[in-house]
Structure formats: structure tokens, C-alpha cells
C-alpha positions in Angstrom: 46.6 -13.3 107.4 50.3 -12.2 107.2 51.7 -12.6 103.8 55.4 -13.6 103.7 57.4 -12.5 100.7 58.6 -15.6 98.6 62.3 -14.8 99.2 61.7 -15.0 103.0 59.1 -17.8 103.1 60.0 -20.9 105.0 57.2 -23.5 104.6 58.8 -25.8 107.2 58.3 -23.1 109.9 54.7 -22.5 108.9 54.0 -26.3 108.8 56.1 -27.8 111.6 56.4 -25.0 114.2 52.8 -24.0 115.2 52.6 -20.4 116.5 51.5 -19.7 120.0 51.2 -16.7 122.2 51.3 -16.4 126.0 47.8 -15.7 127.3 49.2 -12.7 129.2 50.1 -11.0 125.9 47.4 -8.3 125.7 48.3 -7.0 129.1 52.0 -7.5 128.4 51.7 -5.2 125.4 49.9 -2.5 127.3 52.3 -2.6 130.3 55.5 -2.6 128.3 54.1 0.4 126.3 53.5 2.2 129.7 56.9 1.2 130.9 58.6 2.7 127.9 56.8 5.9 128.6 57.5 5.9 132.3 61.2 5.2 131.8 61.4 7.8 129.0 63.0 5.2 126.6 61.0 6.5 123.6 59.4 9.9 123.1 55.6 9.8 123.8 54.7 10.5 120.2 56.9 7.6 119.0 55.4 5.2 121.6 51.9 6.2 120.6 52.6 5.8 116.9 55.1 2.9 116.7 55.3 0.8 119.9 52.5 -1.7 119.2 53.5 -2.0 115.6 57.0 -2.8 116.4 55.7 -6.0 118.0 58.5 -6.4 120.6 56.1 -7.9 123.1 54.7 -10.3 120.5 58.2 -11.7 120.1 58.6 -12.5 123.8 55.0 -13.7 124.3 55.6 -16.2 121.5 58.9 -17.4 123.0 58.6 -17.8 126.8 55.4 -19.8 127.0 54.5 -21.0 130.5 56.4 -18.2 132.2 54.7 -16.6 135.2 53.2 -13.2 134.2 55.6 -11.1 136.2 58.6 -13.0 134.8 57.3 -12.5 131.2 56.7 -8.8 131.9 60.2 -8.3 133.2 61.6 -10.2 130.1 59.4 -8.2 127.7 60.5 -4.9 129.3 64.1 -5.9 129.1 63.7 -7.0 125.5 62.1 -3.6 124.6 65.0 -1.9 126.3 67.4 -4.1 124.3 65.9 -2.9 121.0 66.1 0.8 122.1 69.7 0.2 123.1 70.4 -1.3 119.8 68.9 1.7 118.1 71.0 4.1 120.3 74.1 2.2 119.4 73.3 2.5 115.7 72.6 6.2 115.9 75.7 6.9 117.9 77.7 5.2 115.1 75.9 7.0 112.3 76.4 10.4 114.0 80.0 9.6 115.1 79.2 10.0 118.8 82.1 7.9 120.0 82.4 9.7 123.4 78.7 9.3 124.1 78.9 5.6 123.2 82.0 5.1 125.5 80.2 6.7 128.4 77.1 4.6 127.9 79.2 1.4 127.6 80.9 2.0 131.0 77.6 3.0 132.6 75.9 -0.2 131.5 78.7 -2.3 132.8 78.3 -0.6 136.2 74.5 -0.9 136.2 74.7 -4.6 135.4 76.9 -5.2 138.5 74.8 -2.9 140.7 71.4 -2.2 139.3 70.0 -0.9 142.5 72.3 2.1 142.5 71.5 3.1 139.0 67.6 3.2 139.1 67.6 7.0 139.1 70.4 7.5 136.7 70.1 10.6 134.5 70.3 8.6 131.2 67.0 6.9 130.7 68.7 4.0 128.9 70.9 3.3 132.0 68.0 3.7 134.4 65.7 1.5 132.3 68.4 -1.2 132.1 68.9 -1.1 135.8 65.2 -1.5 136.4 64.7 -4.4 134.1 67.9 -6.2 135.3 67.0 -5.7 139.0 63.6 -7.3 138.4 65.1 -10.3 136.5 67.6 -10.8 139.3 64.8 -11.0 141.9 63.5 -14.2 140.4 66.6 -16.2 140.5 69.5 -17.3 142.8 72.8 -15.4 143.0 74.5 -18.0 140.9 72.1 -17.4 137.9 72.4 -13.6 138.4 76.2 -13.9 138.2 76.0 -16.0 135.1 73.6 -13.6 133.4 75.8 -10.6 134.3 78.9 -12.4 132.9 77.1 -13.1 129.7 75.8 -9.6 129.3 79.2 -8.0 130.0 80.3 -10.0 127.0 77.4 -8.6 124.9 78.3 -5.0 125.8 81.9 -5.5 124.8 80.8 -7.2 121.5 78.7 -4.1 120.8 81.8 -2.0 121.3 83.7 -4.2 118.8 80.9 -3.6 116.3 81.0 0.1 117.0 84.8 0.2 116.3 84.4 -1.9 113.2 81.7 0.3 111.7 83.5 3.5 112.7 86.6 2.3 110.8 84.6 0.9 107.8 85.6 -2.7 108.6 83.4 -5.5 107.3 84.2 -8.6 109.4 85.2 -11.8 107.6 82.5 -14.5 107.7 84.1 -16.4 110.5 84.7 -13.3 112.6 81.2 -12.1 111.9 79.6 -15.4 113.0 81.6 -15.4 116.3 80.7 -11.7 116.9 77.0 -12.3 116.0 76.6 -14.9 118.7 77.4 -12.1 121.2 75.6 -9.1 119.6 72.5 -11.2 119.2 72.9 -12.3 122.9 72.5 -16.0 122.3 73.3 -16.9 125.9 71.1 -14.2 127.3 67.9 -15.4 125.6 68.8 -19.0 126.6 69.5 -18.0 130.2 66.0 -16.5 130.4 64.5 -19.8 129.6 65.3 -20.8 133.2 63.2 -18.2 135.1 60.5 -18.9 132.6 60.6 -22.5 133.7 60.9 -21.6 137.3 64.2 -23.5 137.7 67.9 -22.8 137.6 69.4 -25.6 135.6 72.6 -27.1 137.0 75.8 -27.1 135.0 75.6 -30.7 133.9 72.3 -30.0 132.2 73.2 -26.7 130.6 76.5 -28.2 129.3 74.9 -31.4 128.0 75.9 -31.7 124.3 72.4 -32.1 122.9 70.8 -29.4 125.2 73.5 -26.9 124.2 73.2 -27.8 120.5 69.4 -27.3 120.5 69.8 -24.0 122.3 72.5 -22.8 119.8 70.5 -23.9 116.7 67.4 -22.0 117.9 69.5 -18.8 118.4 71.5 -19.2 115.1 68.3 -19.6 113.2 67.0 -16.3 114.8 70.2 -14.4 114.1 70.6 -15.5 110.5 66.9 -15.1 109.7 67.2 -11.6 111.2 70.2 -11.0 108.9 68.2 -12.2 105.9 65.2 -10.0 106.7 67.4 -7.0 107.7 69.6 -7.1 104.6 67.6 -4.4 102.6 67.4 -2.1 105.7 71.1 -2.5 106.5 72.3 -2.1 102.9 70.2 1.1 102.7 71.7 2.3 106.0 75.3 1.4 104.8 75.6 -1.1 107.6 78.7 -3.4 107.7 77.5 -6.1 110.1 75.3 -8.7 108.4 76.2 -12.2 107.3 75.0 -11.3 103.8 77.3 -8.3 103.7 80.2 -10.3 104.9 79.5 -13.0 102.2 79.3 -10.3 99.5 82.5 -8.5 100.7 84.8 -11.4 101.5 83.4 -14.4 99.6 82.7 -12.2 96.5 79.1 -13.5 96.2 76.5 -11.5 94.4 73.5 -10.3 96.4 71.4 -13.1 95.0 74.1 -15.7 95.9 74.4 -14.2 99.4 70.6 -14.5 100.0 70.8 -18.1 98.7 73.6 -18.9 101.1 71.7 -17.4 104.1 68.7 -19.4 103.2 70.7 -22.6 103.1 72.2 -21.9 106.5 68.8 -21.1 107.9 67.2 -24.2 106.5 70.1 -26.4 107.8 69.5 -25.0 111.3 65.8 -26.0 111.2 66.6 -29.5 109.9 69.3 -30.2 112.5 67.1 -28.8 115.3 64.3 -31.2 114.5 66.8 -34.1 114.8 68.6 -32.8 117.9 65.3 -32.0 119.6 64.5 -35.7 119.8 67.8 -36.5 121.5 67.3 -33.6 123.9 63.9 -34.8 124.8 65.3 -38.2 125.6 67.9 -36.5 127.8 65.1 -34.7 129.6 63.2 -37.9 130.1 66.3 -39.6 131.5 66.6 -36.9 134.2 63.4 -38.3 135.9 65.2 -40.8 138.1 62.5 -41.3 140.6 63.6 -38.4 142.9 61.7 -35.2 143.4 64.7 -33.2 142.1 65.0 -35.5 139.0 61.3 -34.9 138.1 61.7 -31.2 138.6 64.7 -31.0 136.3 63.0 -33.2 133.7 59.9 -31.0 133.6 62.1 -27.8 133.5 64.3 -29.1 130.6 61.2 -30.1 128.6 59.8 -26.6 129.2 63.0 -25.0 128.0 63.2 -27.2 124.9 59.6 -26.5 124.0 60.4 -22.8 124.1 63.5 -23.2 122.0 61.0 -24.6 119.5 58.7 -21.7 120.0 61.6 -19.3 119.2 61.5 -20.4 115.6 57.9 -19.5 114.9 58.0 -16.4 117.1 61.1 -15.0 115.3 59.7 -15.9 111.9 56.4 -14.1 112.3 57.9 -11.2 114.2 60.0 -10.3 111.1 56.9 -10.1 109.0 54.7 -8.2 111.4 57.1 -5.7 113.0 57.4 -2.2 111.6 61.1 -2.6 112.4 61.7 -4.3 109.1 59.2 -2.5 106.8 61.9 -0.4 105.2 59.9 0.3 102.1 57.3 2.2 104.1 59.9 4.6 105.6 60.3 8.2 104.4 64.1 7.7 104.6 65.2 4.1 104.0 68.4 4.7 106.0 66.7 6.2 109.1 64.0 4.2 111.0 61.1 6.5 111.9 60.8 5.1 115.4 64.3 6.1 116.6 65.4 9.2 118.5 68.4 10.7 116.7 69.4 13.0 119.6 72.4 12.2 121.8 70.3 11.1 124.8 71.8 11.2 128.2 74.3 13.9 127.4 72.6 16.7 129.3 
């Protein structure tokens, strides 16, 4: 039984959000581990020692319930890539590799628009990204692919803004941080991926519906802010500047204890509001079933997406207490994760 530290414990999650795992999870874990090796995204010794303990596949297997196995596999590989990219971004900042980051940024933009021409790129991070994106694109219509690409171009640029902030020693204000965090956490991307999991591209009038959008945002805000709460010791140790707690301490002059309390309040309000909005969103889903085949299809798909928004709460919660990514007290150097590669990959 996983023991959650009192400062991070959320009884409402443990009581109201039952944890589930996709039945494909054991194979998912094995195949993503193999994919990381084949794509050279992590050194073999680090894959062997750390990959399973990082629980990246657990996070996705707890979120996209009901997804076809091949869709979940593509999402899990993409998610694992995302974590590796996040680590490269961090190491490039720590080691002042601005030229390396700039090259990677432009290469990712290009691979996003044309993944097929980047599958054999010399930088494993670019080639792995192209592979995972090409697989995701294969499941959905061009309209969805274009939307996904637009959203991820924004994520890349947000990562660049964070790079420049950290390089200059800038701690964003609370409002600036919240806006940036929605992009660096890729809120829209994880929400977009609910659709291939449900086997249906949702039309604009559904995705833009007020209660559907609010439920999606709350599930993502919870995840981002809970991540900030759990990451705070790691990021303070690593002299990070981008964390809601750090912004609160710097700009609102809160103590560490007050910042933690503020984070918990925001997190708990997300949960409470989601439980209310979820009911309205389910009524919206039911109303889509208008007696037509298309209406029934949309109603079922929206219900599936809402169910997985709910699953995101429990999956994120338990991930943070099982993944070695957050066990900073067990690291030899609290400022350097043991699973990262500090070399300037892709520069040869």
C-alpha cells in the first residue's frame, strides 16, 4: 500500500476517485521500455534501472481507459518522450546550452509539421518525437492532426519562454506563471488525446461547450498544481524558478508553509468544482443523444472523455507517490535526477 505524506494527502481523491488501470498496462510498460531503448531516448543502463520505477506508463494507463491498445501504446510512448524532453530542456538550462536548445526547438517545430521526414534524424529526441507523432496522426483525421500540431507548437514556444526566464533568473508573477503553466503542462494536448482514446473526433460545438471545457480545464489544473506541490522540494533543491509555490513565495511574499497551504487550497477547489461541473457535463453528453446515429456516437464519446477526465485525478495523484521522479530524498544529489543524461545529446 502506497503511503502518502500528510502534507500531500488528499482524502477526497482516495475516497471519491477510484483508481483504475487499463488492462493493457503490463504490455504497455514492457513495450514503452523497449521503445525508449530502440529510439535511444535513455541510455540502456538508465532504462534498466529507472524506467519502470518512473511509472510513466502507469500514468497513461490510469488516464486513457477504454483506448484501443495501439492508441494507448502511441500515447504512452509520446508521454515517455515528453518526460525525456522535459529533462533535456532542464539540463540544457542548467548547463547553459542555449545554442543546443535553440536547435532542438526549431527541429521539433519542423518534425511536428512533417514527422515522416524526421524519423531518421540524428538527434534521438527529434526522431523519437517524429515517430510518436506520426503514429498519433495515423489514428485521426487531418483536422484533428492540425489542431494537435497547433497546440504543440504553442507548447514548444512556452518551453522556450521558460528557458529564457530561467536563463535570466526571472521568477514569473503568479498570473504570468498560471498562463505559462497551462502551456508547459500541455493542458490542451492531454485533452486532445482523449478523442483518439474514445475513437471519435469531437466537433467544435462539443469541445467549446462551456461545461465540457471547464471540466477539461479543471482536470488539467489539478494535475499541474498538484505536480507543483509535489515537485516543490525537488525544484527548490535544483534552484528552479517555475513553480506556483516559488512564484507565491517570490511575488506574494508568502512563507514556504503559506505557499504550500495556498497550493493545497487551489488544488482542493479544483476537485470540488470538478465534482459539480461533471454533473452538468454528463447532462450535456446525454442531451447529445438526439435519436440519430451521430448523436448517440457523440454522446458515448463525450461520456468516455468525461470519465477519463475523472480518471486523471486519481492517476496523477498516485503517480506522484509511486514515481521515482519525485523521490528527491533518495537521490545522491538532490539537484540532479539520477535518471537524466547530462550530456548535450544530438550535438555530434
